[in-house]
C-alpha positions as CSV (number, residue, x, y, z in Angstrom):
1,X,79.6,155.8,105.3
2,X,79.1,155.7,101.7
3,X,79.2,152.2,100.1
4,X,82.1,153.4,97.5
5,X,84.0,154.6,100.7
6,X,83.5,151.7,102.7
7,X,84.7,149.2,99.5
8,X,87.8,151.6,99.2
9,X,88.6,151.1,102.9
10,X,88.4,147.2,102.3
11,X,90.9,147.5,99.4
12,X,93.6,148.7,101.9
13,X,93.9,144.9,102.6
14,X,94.7,144.2,99.2
15,X,97.7,145.2,96.9
16,X,98.3,148.7,95.9
17,X,97.8,148.2,92.3
18,X,94.2,147.1,93.1
19,X,93.7,150.0,95.3
20,X,95.2,152.5,92.3
21,X,93.0,150.8,89.7
22,X,89.7,151.3,91.8
23,X,90.4,154.7,93.1
24,X,91.0,156.2,89.4
25,X,87.8,154.4,88.2
26,X,86.2,156.1,91.1
27,X,87.1,159.7,89.9
28,X,85.9,158.8,86.3
29,X,82.7,156.8,87.0
30,X,81.6,155.8,90.6
31,X,79.6,152.7,88.9
32,X,82.6,151.5,87.1
33,X,84.7,151.8,90.3
34,X,82.1,149.6,92.2
35,X,82.1,147.0,89.2
36,X,86.0,146.9,89.2
37,X,86.0,146.7,93.1
38,X,83.6,143.5,92.9
39,X,85.7,142.0,90.6
40,X,88.9,142.4,92.6
41,X,87.4,141.5,95.9
42,X,85.1,138.5,94.8
43,X,87.8,135.9,94.1
44,X,89.9,137.1,97.1
45,X,86.8,137.2,99.5
46,X,86.1,133.8,98.2
47,X,89.5,132.4,99.0
48,X,89.5,134.1,102.5
49,X,86.0,132.9,103.4
50,X,87.0,129.4,102.2
51,X,89.8,129.2,104.9
52,X,87.8,131.0,107.3
53,X,86.3,127.7,109.0
54,X,86.3,124.1,108.7
55,X,83.3,122.3,108.1
56,X,84.4,119.1,109.3
57,X,87.2,117.8,111.6
58,X,87.6,114.6,113.6
59,X,90.0,112.1,114.9
60,X,90.2,108.4,113.7
61,X,91.6,105.8,115.8
62,X,93.9,104.5,113.6
63,X,97.6,104.9,112.6
64,X,98.3,107.8,110.1
65,X,99.8,105.3,107.6
66,X,96.4,103.6,107.2
67,X,94.5,107.0,107.3
68,X,96.6,108.3,104.5
69,X,96.2,105.2,102.5
70,X,92.3,105.6,102.8
71,X,92.5,109.3,101.8
72,X,94.5,108.7,99.0
73,X,92.0,106.0,97.7
74,X,89.0,108.7,98.3
75,X,91.0,111.4,96.6
76,X,91.5,109.2,93.4
77,X,88.2,107.8,93.1
78,X,86.9,110.6,90.7
79,X,83.8,111.4,92.9
80,X,82.8,113.8,95.1
81,X,80.2,112.6,97.6
82,X,77.5,114.3,99.3
83,X,76.5,116.4,96.4
84,X,75.0,116.3,92.6
85,X,74.9,118.3,89.6
86,X,71.7,120.2,88.8
87,X,70.3,117.5,86.2
88,X,72.1,114.4,87.7
89,X,71.9,112.3,90.7
90,X,74.1,110.0,93.0
91,X,77.3,112.5,93.2
92,X,79.7,114.5,91.3
93,X,81.6,112.7,88.8
94,X,84.9,113.1,86.8
95,X,86.6,114.9,89.8
96,X,90.6,114.9,89.9
97,X,93.1,114.8,92.4
98,X,95.4,117.9,92.7
99,X,98.2,119.1,94.6
100,X,96.6,122.3,95.3
101,X,93.6,124.5,94.5
102,X,93.3,128.4,94.1
103,X,90.1,128.1,96.1
104,X,92.0,127.5,99.1
105,X,95.2,129.5,100.5
106,X,98.2,127.6,100.6
107,X,98.3,125.2,103.6
108,X,101.1,126.2,106.0
109,X,100.1,124.2,109.3
110,X,101.3,120.7,110.0
111,X,99.8,117.7,108.2
112,X,99.4,116.2,104.7
113,X,97.3,118.0,102.3
114,X,95.2,116.6,99.5
115,X,92.7,118.3,97.1
116,X,90.1,116.7,94.9
117,X,88.7,119.3,92.1
118,X,85.7,119.3,89.6
119,X,85.5,122.1,87.1
120,X,82.5,123.2,85.2
121,X,80.0,121.8,87.7
122,X,76.4,123.2,87.2
123,X,74.5,124.4,90.4
124,X,75.7,121.6,92.6
125,X,73.3,120.7,95.6
126,X,74.2,121.3,99.4
127,X,75.8,124.5,98.6
128,X,73.8,127.3,99.5
129,X,72.4,129.5,96.6
130,X,74.7,127.8,94.1
131,X,72.5,128.7,90.7
132,X,75.6,129.1,88.4
133,X,78.4,126.9,86.8
134,X,82.1,126.7,88.5
135,X,84.4,124.8,90.4
136,X,84.1,122.7,93.3
137,X,87.1,121.6,95.6
138,X,87.3,119.5,98.6
139,X,90.5,119.6,100.8
140,X,91.9,116.9,103.1
141,X,94.1,117.6,105.9
142,X,95.7,114.7,107.7
143,X,98.0,114.8,110.8
144,X,99.3,112.2,113.2
145,X,98.1,112.7,117.0
146,X,99.6,109.5,118.2
147,X,100.6,105.9,117.0
148,X,96.7,104.9,117.0
149,X,95.3,108.6,116.6
150,X,95.0,110.7,113.5
151,X,93.3,113.9,112.9
152,X,91.4,114.5,109.7
153,X,89.8,117.9,108.4
154,X,87.8,118.1,105.4
155,X,86.6,121.4,103.9
156,X,84.4,121.6,100.8
157,X,83.6,124.9,98.5
158,X,82.1,125.9,95.4
159,X,83.0,129.0,93.5
160,X,81.2,130.3,90.6
161,X,83.2,130.9,87.3
162,X,81.4,134.1,86.4
163,X,80.7,136.1,89.5
164,X,83.6,134.4,91.7
165,X,81.1,133.9,94.6
166,X,82.1,131.3,97.0
167,X,79.6,128.9,98.5
168,X,80.4,126.6,101.3
169,X,79.0,123.3,101.5
170,X,76.4,122.7,104.4
171,X,78.4,119.9,105.7
172,X,76.9,117.1,103.8
173,X,79.8,116.6,101.3
174,X,82.4,116.7,104.1
175,X,80.4,114.1,106.1
176,X,79.9,111.9,103.0
177,X,83.6,112.1,101.9
178,X,84.5,111.3,105.7
179,X,82.1,108.3,105.5
180,X,83.9,107.1,102.5
181,X,87.4,107.5,104.4
182,X,86.1,105.7,107.5
183,X,85.0,102.8,105.4
184,X,88.4,102.4,103.6
185,X,89.9,102.6,107.1
186,X,87.7,100.0,108.6
187,X,88.4,97.9,105.6
188,X,91.9,97.9,106.1
189,X,91.8,97.4,109.8
190,X,89.6,94.3,109.0
191,X,92.2,93.0,106.3
192,X,94.9,93.4,109.1
193,X,92.9,91.6,111.8
194,X,92.2,88.8,109.4
195,X,95.9,88.6,108.4
196,X,97.0,88.5,112.2
197,X,94.3,85.8,112.8
198,X,95.6,83.6,109.9
199,X,99.3,84.1,111.1
200,X,98.2,83.2,114.6
201,X,96.5,80.0,113.2
202,X,99.6,79.2,111.2
203,X,101.6,79.3,114.1
204,X,99.4,77.2,116.2
205,X,99.2,74.6,113.4
206,X,103.0,74.6,113.3
207,X,103.3,74.1,117.0
208,X,100.6,71.3,117.1
209,X,102.7,69.7,114.2
210,X,106.0,70.2,115.9
211,X,104.6,68.6,118.9
212,X,103.2,65.6,117.0
213,X,106.6,64.8,115.5
214,X,108.4,65.0,118.7
215,X,106.0,62.7,120.4
216,X,106.4,60.0,117.4
217,X,110.1,60.5,117.7
218,X,110.1,59.9,121.2
219,X,107.8,56.7,120.8
220,X,110.4,55.4,118.2
221,X,113.2,56.0,120.5
222,X,111.5,54.2,123.4
223,X,110.5,51.3,121.1
224,X,114.3,50.9,120.0
225,X,115.3,51.1,123.6
226,X,113.0,48.6,124.9
227,X,113.7,46.0,122.1
228,X,115.8,43.2,123.4
229,X,119.1,43.1,121.8
230,X,119.4,40.9,118.7
231,X,121.9,38.0,118.7
232,X,121.8,37.5,114.9
233,X,124.6,38.7,113.0
234,X,124.4,40.3,109.6
235,X,124.8,36.9,107.9
236,X,122.0,35.3,109.8
237,X,119.8,38.4,109.2
238,X,120.2,37.9,105.5
239,X,119.4,34.5,105.8
240,X,116.2,35.4,107.4
241,X,115.2,38.1,105.0
242,X,115.8,35.4,102.1
243,X,113.9,32.6,103.7
244,X,110.9,35.2,104.1
245,X,110.9,35.8,100.3
246,X,111.3,32.0,99.5
247,X,108.4,29.9,98.3
248,X,107.6,26.3,97.5
249,X,106.0,25.0,94.2
250,X,102.7,23.3,95.4
251,X,102.3,20.6,92.8
252,X,104.5,19.0,89.9
253,X,103.8,20.4,86.5
254,X,103.7,24.1,87.4
255,X,104.8,26.1,84.4
256,X,107.4,29.0,84.8
257,X,106.4,31.6,82.5
258,X,107.9,34.1,80.4
259,X,105.6,36.9,81.3
260,X,103.0,37.4,84.1
261,X,100.1,36.2,81.9
262,X,98.4,32.8,81.4
263,X,99.0,32.7,77.8
264,X,102.6,33.6,77.9
265,X,105.2,31.0,76.8
266,X,106.4,28.4,79.3
267,X,110.0,28.5,80.2
268,X,110.3,25.4,82.2
269,X,108.0,22.7,84.0
270,X,109.0,22.5,87.9
271,X,108.4,19.7,90.3
272,X,106.5,20.0,93.3
273,X,108.5,21.2,96.3
274,X,111.0,23.2,94.2
275,X,112.0,26.2,96.0
276,X,112.1,29.5,94.3
277,X,113.2,33.1,95.4
278,X,110.4,35.8,94.9
279,X,112.0,39.1,93.4
280,X,108.8,40.9,92.1
281,X,105.4,41.0,93.8
282,X,102.2,41.9,91.6
283,X,98.6,41.2,92.9
284,X,98.4,37.8,90.8
285,X,102.1,36.8,89.9
286,X,105.5,36.6,91.5
287,X,108.4,37.1,89.5
288,X,110.9,34.6,90.7
289,X,114.5,33.1,90.4
290,X,114.9,29.0,90.5
291,X,117.9,27.4,92.4
292,X,119.7,27.3,88.9
293,X,119.4,31.0,88.3
294,X,116.6,31.0,85.9
295,X,114.0,34.0,86.1
296,X,110.5,33.8,85.1
297,X,106.9,34.3,86.4
298,X,104.5,32.0,88.6
299,X,100.9,32.5,89.6
300,X,100.7,33.4,93.2
301,X,98.1,30.5,93.7
302,X,100.6,27.9,92.7
303,X,103.3,28.9,95.6
304,X,103.3,28.6,99.0
305,X,105.3,29.8,102.1
306,X,108.2,27.8,103.7
307,X,107.1,25.9,106.9
């Protein structure tokens, strides 16, 4: 079959306007018709080829919510892993997230779809025979297969701006992007595991503290129940407490001071054996009240407990 006739048969799969344009050009100039045919077919063929097969698909043992979170992080990281521009290294930079790409037909199957696109890429590596400037696109499809199982499909393609020739990745881009997604999922799983362990530890500590508090309360209750009943009434109890706070002046000539300092002024000279009531206790001084109701300070070394 003549090449022009073969290309004309291919056109039957495309809109009638395209067929009419090429057929008219064929009547005028066969060479022109070939050029127009290639111009029409190239982008459509590129899109058809882009969707004809998937370079990468797998299932990740994680819930869909975690995988979606990981994929969104990768889509928005502005990098396309597994490739690089002609005169650069590491990876393709300045990629942008997108809701669709003309390099792929609209996705009609189940799942969540994401795109990452970089325009004006010069001869990216790992795309066979990509020797021109064009657009690179990566498509990600995420679909739940169960509570802990999520399907992921990744496609990568590069289409030249001038010739509209499509070049599929050799799988390196898809594998690198998947590795990045898996690392994000692993990080989320580790964070979730650490949070669960921390919560378990908190619950164990709270339980241990409750047990300790209950034990102390039981010991206090047992001590109260085991203590002999007191025959002292309220008045006797007050007297007992007062007796514990009373002190005797050791020697005559002891000075009742206006402040807890040796240099403070003297308020009164006390005889030995004088009883005072301790109101304030400091490391070296007692704040006391005499039997006459006078308040002052006496050095602790000058007082002794009642017999």
